[in-house]
N, C-alpha and C positions, 0 to 999 in steps of 0.2 A: 778399456784400460786407460789409466791416466798417462802412464809413460813407461819406459823400460828402464830397468836398473840392473847393472851387472854386479858380480860379487865384490869387486874391489870398491865400487862406489858405496855399496852397503856397509862395508867394513869401516868406512870413514864416518858413518853416521853415529855409531854408538861404540862405547868402550867395550861392551861385551855383546855378542850376538848369539842367540840361541836358535838352533835350527831344529825344526820339526814340530814340535812341542807337545739302632739295635733291634736285631730281630725281635727281642722282647717276647711277648706272649702270643705273637701271631702264628707261631708254629702249632700245628694240630695233627692229630692222627688221621690216617686215611683208611677207609674201609670200603668193601664192595657196595655198601648201601649209599655211599655218597653219589650224588648226581652232578654231572657237569653239563653246562649248556652245549647243545649240539652246534658245531661250527657249520655255518651255511656257506659251503664252498661249491663253486661251479665255474666253468670257463666263462659263462656269461657275466659273471660278477667281477672279472678282472678289468680294471680301468687303466692300468699302466704297468709296464714291465721295466725295471731299472737294473742296471748292472754297475757295481762299484769295484774299482780296482784296489787291491790291497798291497802296497809296496812291501816287499818281503826280502829278507836277507837270510841266506842259509846258515849263517853263524848267529842269528838272532838279532834283535834290535841293536843299533849302534848308539852308544852313549860314551862319547870321547871328547877330550879337550884338545884343541889345536890352536896354535898361535900364528897370527898374520900381522907382522910388524908389531904395533902397539895394541892390537885388538885380539881378544880371546874369543874363540868360537867354540861353542859347546854343541856338538852334534847329538841329535836325539831323534832318530827316525828308524824306519824299517820294522815296525811292529807287526806287520802282517795283519791277520784278522783280529788282533787284540788291541788295536790302537785306542779305541774308546775306553776299554776296560783298564788298560795299563797307563792311561794318560796322566793321571795325577801322580802315580808312583814314579814314572820316569821323569816327569816334570820336576818332582821334588829332588831327584838325584841331579838333574841338570841345574836346578836352582842352587844346590849346594856348591857345585863347581863355579857357577857364576859369582856367588857371594865371595869366594876366595880372592877374586880379582880386586875387590874394594871399589869397583866402579859404581857410579850412581845412575847410569843410563844403560838401557838394554834395548836391542832390536830383536824381535822374535819373528822368524820366518814361518808363515803358515797360520791359518785361522780356523783349523779344525780342532779336534778335541785336545791333541797334544799341545798345539800352539797356545790355545786359550788357557789351558791349565797352567802352562809355564808362565804366561803373562800375569795371571792372577797371583801366583806364588811370589814372583819377583816384586809385584806391587805391594804385597803384604810385608815385604822386607824393605820397603822404602825406595825402590828403584823407579825411575821414570821409564815407562815402557812404550815403545812404538811397535805395532804389529805391521809387517809387510806381507801382503798376500795377493796372489793372483785371483783367488776365489774366496768369497765369504759365504756364511750360511744364508740361504739353504743350498748352496752349490758346491760345498766342500765334499771331499771323499768321506768324511765322517758322517755326513748326512745320509749316506747310502747304507749305513750300518744297521743291522738288526741287533742292537746293542743290549745284550744281557751280560752281566758281569762274568767274565771268565778269566781265570788265572793261568791261561795257556802259556806254555813255556816258549813257544816260537822257535824258529830255526829248525835245522835238520839234526837228528840225533847224533850223527857222527861229527858234527861241527861244533857242538856245544862244549865249552870249557867249564871246569869247576868254578872259575871266577865269574863267568857269565851266569851260571845257574844261581850262584849266591846273589848276584846283582838282580836277577829276575825275580827271585823269591822275595827279596826286600822290597822291590818296586811293587810287586803284587800286593803285599800286605799294606804298604803305604796307600796304594790306590783304593783298596777295599775300605780302609779307614776314612779316607777323604770322602768317598761316595756316601758312606753312612751319614755324614753331616749334611748331605744334600738331599736326603730323602724328603720329598715334598711335591705337591702339585706344581709349585712354581718352577722347579727345576726338571720336572718330569722324570723323577727317579722314585722307584717304589720296589718294595719286596714282593716277590712272586714265588709261588710254588711251581716247580718244574718236574716233569716226568720224562724219563728216557725209556722207551719201550723196546722189547726184544722177544723173539720166540725161543731163544735158548738162554740158559743161565750164564751171565757174563763170568769170565774167568776171574779168579781172585788176583789182585795185583801182586807182583813178586816182592814188593816192599811198600810200606805205608807212604801215602801221598803227603809230602811235607806241607802242602797247602790245603789239605783236605778239610781243615776246619773252616775254610772260607766258604764252604757250601754247607751250612748248618742242616742238621737233621737229615743227613744223607743215609737213606735206608733202602735196602734191596727188598722188594716185595715179590712174593711168589704167586702162583696160581690161586685164585680165590681171595687174595689179599688186596685187590685193587679192582676198579670198575672198568678197565680197558680191555678191548678184544685182542689182547696179546698175552702170552704166558707170563712174562716177567715185566716188572716196571721198577725203575730206580727213581725214588723221590728225593728231592732236595730243594732247599730254598736259595734264592739268589736275588740280585737286584736287576731290575729292568731299567734301562736308560732310554728315554724317547729322544732321539737325536734332534728332531726339529725344535722341540721345546727346550731341551737342555742347552744346545749350542747357542740359541738366541739369548737365553737367560745369562749364560756365562759371558757372552760378548757384551751384553748390557752392563754387567758388573765391571768389566775391564774399562769400558768407556766412562761409566759413572765414577770410577776411581781415578779418572784423569788420564787414562791411556789414549794413545792416538792410533788410528787405523789408516794405513796407506795402501790403496789397491793398485798394484803394479805387477807387470809381467817381468820375468827375469831372463836375460840372455843366457846366463850360466849360473851354476851353483858350485 
């Protein structure tokens, strides 16, 4: 660590501080005649076991503006298991709040998926950005993610408000669109076909999923309609994000665009 920095010191650095931070023709039909490569899995092949903590809030992620003297703080954290997926969406919402201040400098706390996306969006709108972080890739929480895109709602059912649900749905659509632009080997983002297997037919949802279109070609397959040793399989397409490649690439983008990175511990937030 270079040094320690408390909250009040940070707020003096920048005018605004941000905390947290096409399928096309690839879809194709599936039939029992399709063959998938057998996965070679055994205890002897395990080389490392890792565990990543997912900061979670019962009411869902927090995206809120707070004033400290002459500094505006935009809170953006608590995404639970959807941090990578939702990163560009909630970063976009945080950016909108930051731009309202008219400031030309911003401090972003955190160098994971949310922090990096926030930094890039602020840079695209002309702000000078400095990232303050205790850990940087490959040691961030985001690096521990098995990151396939998921528009998960987050939070507990009894704690979600209509305003939060509207915010979450907008963030999910924004994030999905941003990730489409990053599909490439360079960023480690690609479309993949996924299957959810079950022995019993899943119950029909009581109402349509308002974000269901973000998982294209979502089809329920019955016995004999797929090659797996289960009775039912649900097939859909989504994007896979490889954290080690993706986070390094976005961090390089931040630095190449003139951003600064300060590795520091924090006494308090």
